[in-house]
N, C-alpha and C positions, 0 to 999 in steps of 0.2 A: 918265505916258508912261515905259514901263520903261527901261533905260535899255538893252537893248540895239536897244530899235526906234530911238533914240535915235543908237546907231552908226551903223546901215543909212541913218540917212537923211543925219548927215553924209555917209557915205562917199559916197551918191549923191551929195548935192551936189559933194563933192571932183571926181568922176568928170565929173560937164556942167560942171565947171569945168575942168579938163583938156580934156577937147574940146572947148570954148569955147578954149582957149589955137590948141590945138594946130587950129586951127578957120581962124583968123588969122595962123597961120603958115606953114601949108600944107605942111605936110612930103612928103615920099614921092611929088613928083612931085603932089601935088592942089592942086599952088599955080594950076593952068593953068584950074581951073573954080570956077563962080561963087562968089560969098565966101558966100549964104547955102546955097548948097546943099552945097557945101565942112563948113560950119558943124556945118552938121546932119547929116551925115554922120559926120565928123569925135565928135559926140556920142551920134551913134547907137553907132559902133561900142567909141567907150568904154564907155556903160552897159554893151555886150554881153561887154564884155572883162569888167570889172566881174563882170557875171554867171559866166561863165563861171571865172575866174582868185580867186573870191572863196573860196573851199578850198582855194587853193594854198595860204597859211600855216600851217591846219588842216593837211595832208595835208602840209608838208614834215617839222612835228613828227611824226608819224606812223613817215612814215618814217626818219627821226632815232634816234627810242626804236626802231627793228623793228631798223634794218640799223647803228645805229654810226654814218652817214655823220655829216660837219660838216650844219651848221646852214643854212648858207648853200648848199653841194653839194645838198642835197635838196631845200633851194627851188628854181633848176636845175631841174633836173630833172623836181621838180612843172611849173613852167612850160612846161616843153616838152610836158608830155606832155599838159596844160592845153588847147595851140594848137593841138591838133590836130582837136579838136572844132569851133575855136571856129574856125578855117579854114575847116570844111566850112561854116560856119553862115554866114561870110560869102560865101561863094561862091554859099552858098544863094540870098539875100536879094536878091547879085548880079545872077544868073541868073533876076529874080523870080518869085520859088516854084516852080520847073521842078523835079527832083531831077536830071530826066536830064541837063539841060544842066550838072549838076555833073562835074568832071575833076578825076580824080589829078591832070593837068595846075597845073591852078586854083590848084587848093588847095596846093602846092606855092611857087605864087608869089604865091600871098598871104599865107601862115604865116610869112615871116620880118618880113613889117610883124607878124602877128598878134602873134607873140611877141614884138614890142617893144612896142606899147601895152600887152598885160598883164606884161611885166617893169617898165614904166612906173604899171601900175594896182596890181603888189604890191608896188613900191616906195612909192608915194603911203600908200599902208592903212598901211606897217609903218613906213612915218617922223610919220604922223596919228595912229595907235594902237598906241605902241611900249609899253602899259601895257595892251595887252593879246596882242601879240603875242610878247613876250620869244621867244626862244628855250629850249629846255626845257631846265632845269637838271636836271647826273648826279641822277638817285635814286641819294644813299645807298647802301649794302649795312649792313644792319638787321646792328648788332655785338650779338653774343651778347652778354647781361650775362654777370660768371665769378662762375662756381660755387661758391658762399658751402661750403666744405668744415673744415665740422669739424675741428676735432682732438683725436685720440683721446686718454683720456685715459690719462693718468702711468702704467703700469705700477705694482702698488705693490712698495715693493723687498723688500720679504722672500719675494716667490716667486721673485729670481734666488739665493735660498739655498735652495731646494730643490736637488737630485740632475735632472739631467733625465729622467733616466727614471719618477721618480714626476710630470711634470706640471703645473702650472701651474693643477691645477682642485683647493683649496684648501676640506677642509670645518670643519677643525679644530683649535687649539690647546690641548695638554695640558702643563700644568708638570710637569714630575719633576726634582725637587731642583735643579740648577742647567744646567740643559737644559730647550729644550719641544721636543716631539714632532709633527710637523704629520703630519696628517693629510689626504692626499689618496684622489684617489678612482683608484688606483693602489695605496697602501701609506702607508706609516708613515719617520718617518726623527727622528735623536735630532737637533738644533741647540743649540749651545752658548750661549744666551743666556738673560734674563732674558724671560717672558711679558710685563709692561709692554713692556718697550722692542720685542719681536717684535708686540707691537698696535700699536704706532705706526708701522709698518714698512708697514700694512696698511691703510693711503688709500687710497679710491675698489672698495673692499669692505666690502657692508651685513653687520655681523657684531654683534654684543654681547658685553659679557663673562657669561657665563651663570652663572660662578663662579667661583670666588677663583683655582681655580685652570683654570680651560675660558675660550675663546673660542670660540664656534660662527659660522660663516658662514651668511647669513638661508635664502640658496637652499638649502643641504645641509638642511635640517630633513626629515622627511616624517610625522613625527605627535606630538603630546605623549602620553609615557606616565606615568600616576599608578599609583600603586600607596602605597596609604593616604594619611599625610601627605608624601608624594618625591614629586615630579615631576620626569621625565626629558625631552631631544629625543632624539627616535627617527632618528640619521642615513640619509640615502639609502647607507649604507656598512652599516646594521646598527648600526651602534655607538649607543649609548645614553647618553646628558653627563648627568649630573647636574645640576638647578637647584637654586641657592642660595636659602632661601624671602626672602630679604632683594631677591633680585631679580627677584621673580613678578611684586610691582608695578608699575614698568618695563617690565615684558616685556610684560604687560596690555596695558597703556597704551598699546604699539607696535605693537599687534595680534601678538606672537608666540603668542599663549596666547588 
């Protein structure tokens, strides 16, 4: 037997017990009836109320989710709505299953009693089966994970030495006595410093010392030029940079040649 069937059987048992208690008490003017008919009437009314009011709890949850109303108010509204068809059924049964004898006045008279019984039935279900009918918890808004933004690599310090009109697209460095000539896509300029010190300030730019007097950015190499035994790198600005024979094995191993 599934848990759902067990729950329904337990609910029917509770509603039957409620009808039995109401029959013994005889509320709402029913005490004047004989005990057995009164008790059977209340048991039947309790089971009818159960059938009509069982969806009330689920309806209250849906109403809360759709409108944002507090769960208690949503349940009251759902009970008030469910009592309308239940009152019509009670009047129909009382009229001997003759639909033409069901009137609005009769439904209005029966409605408060039906609402009370239905409210009790709903309360019994809520108290007896709290593990299934707890008020729906507010669904937390999904929180987007913070985007991981990688910090840009630090700007090579040497580029700050270049005059603004030459830009920062460094192609090569050439040693000239106590100066370094910086070649960019826009031209060249002389900077007073040693070549090895300039190269030390180029961290972040892929390049290599291809000659004791030259450093070249790898992205600036357009082609490899060979003349007899000499090897040169032709840059994108058509400048040919000589490659020292001692640097050839390393450049070849790194895929430059």
